[in-house]
N, C-alpha and C positions, 0 to 999 in steps of 0.2 A: 412514438412520443411518450408512451407509458414508461419505457425504460429511462428516457431523458428526465421525465418528471420524478423518477425515483433516484435521480442523481448519478446516472450512468452515462458515460461518454460525453463527447462534444459534437455539436452540430457543425458540419462542414457542408454548407449548401443544403441539400435535401438528405444527406447521408449522416448517420450517427456513427462516429468513429470511436471505437472502444480501445482502452489500453489493454495490454496483455492480461493484467490482473482482473480487469472487468470481464474480459472474455472468458478467462478460466472460471471465474465465479458464476457467471450467468450460465455457462455450459454445465458446470457441476450441479447447479440448482435446476437444471433442465428448463431454462428460460429461453435459451437460444440453441440453434443447431448450426454447426460450422461445416461448410461444404468446400472441398478442395476445388478450385477453379479449373484445374487441368483435367482431372479424371472424374470429377463430379461425385466423389464418394464422401461420406460423412466422416469427419475427423473425431477421434476420441480425445478426452482430456490429455491423455499421455501424448498423443500426436501434437496437440497444441503446445504443450510444455516443451516437447523436444524441439519444435520449430522456433519458439520464442527464446529458448535458453542459449542459443548460439551467441557467444560473446557475453552472456549474462549468467555466470555460474550460480549466483545467489537468487535467481528469479523464483525458485520454488519456496525458499524460506520467506522471501518478501511476500509471496502470495499467501502463505499461511497466516502472516500478520494481517494482511489485507482482509482475508476471509474472516478472521476472528473479529476484527473491528466492524466489518459490515454486519456480521451476525449479532453484534452488540448494539446495532442500531445507528452507527455513525455513517456519515457520508465521507468517503475517503477519496482523496485525490493525490496523484503523484506530486511530490514537492520539488524544490530546487535541488541542485547537486549536493548541497550540504545535508539535507534531511531526506528521509525516505518518503514520508507521507504527510499530508496536511489534512486534518480531520475537522469536521463540523458536526454540530448536533449536540443534544443533551446539554443545553445551557448556552449562554451567549459567548463563552470563551472559545476561541479557536486554538487548536493545539497542533504542535509539530511533533511528528514521530520519528525517532531515530532508532534503528534496530541494532542491537548489540548481541553478538553470538557468544554463547557460553564457550569459554576457552579462547575466544578471539581477543583482539587487542582493543581496549577502550581506555586510552590514556587520559589522565587528568587534563592535559593540555587540550586534547580534542573535545572532551566534555565541556571544558571552559569556553571554547570557541562556539560550540553548539548553543550553550546557554546564553552567551552574549548576543548571538544572532537572534535567538528567540526573543530575548528581552527587547532588542531594537525593534522587532516586528510586533511587540506587545502580544506575544503568544506564549502559551504554556508549553514547556518542553516535556515530552513523555519519552522515556526509554522503554523500548519493548525488548526484553531479554528473552532470547530463545535458547532453551537448553538442548541437550543432546537427544532427548526424547521428543523434541519439537513442542514441548509445553512452553507457553508464553506467559511471562509475568511483566506487568507494567509498573514503572516507577516514575513519579513526577520529580523533576529536577528543577530546583528554583534557587534564586540568590537571596541572601539575607541583606536587606538594605537597612542600615542603621542611621 
């Protein structure tokens, strides 16, 4: 329950179900140990990432953003298909995070759709730009209403 109280996971009956990002984070911070059911050996962070990255090539980059946000004191949840994360904390405003990769495509049309969706939900849109050295810079994107 301590992990749940700190904003990790979802309760499913009596079990706490963690997202891959939460399990990476808690394992890296040495708050949980993950054991393979089949052969009962402890999994490393590398093992976890390898298992969860099947079919999700960007999982490590998304985790780096997740970790950075958690380390800054935000509660982070996976968001809808359109956004990467939904964050809470540090004020009343809820924020939506969309990750943009340096050198990747971020068209004005896509940014406009993200912004319109965030506005409809009355949330602030934050772009997390991840560069080649995995440094993360955050930008707030907003509309000008005249």
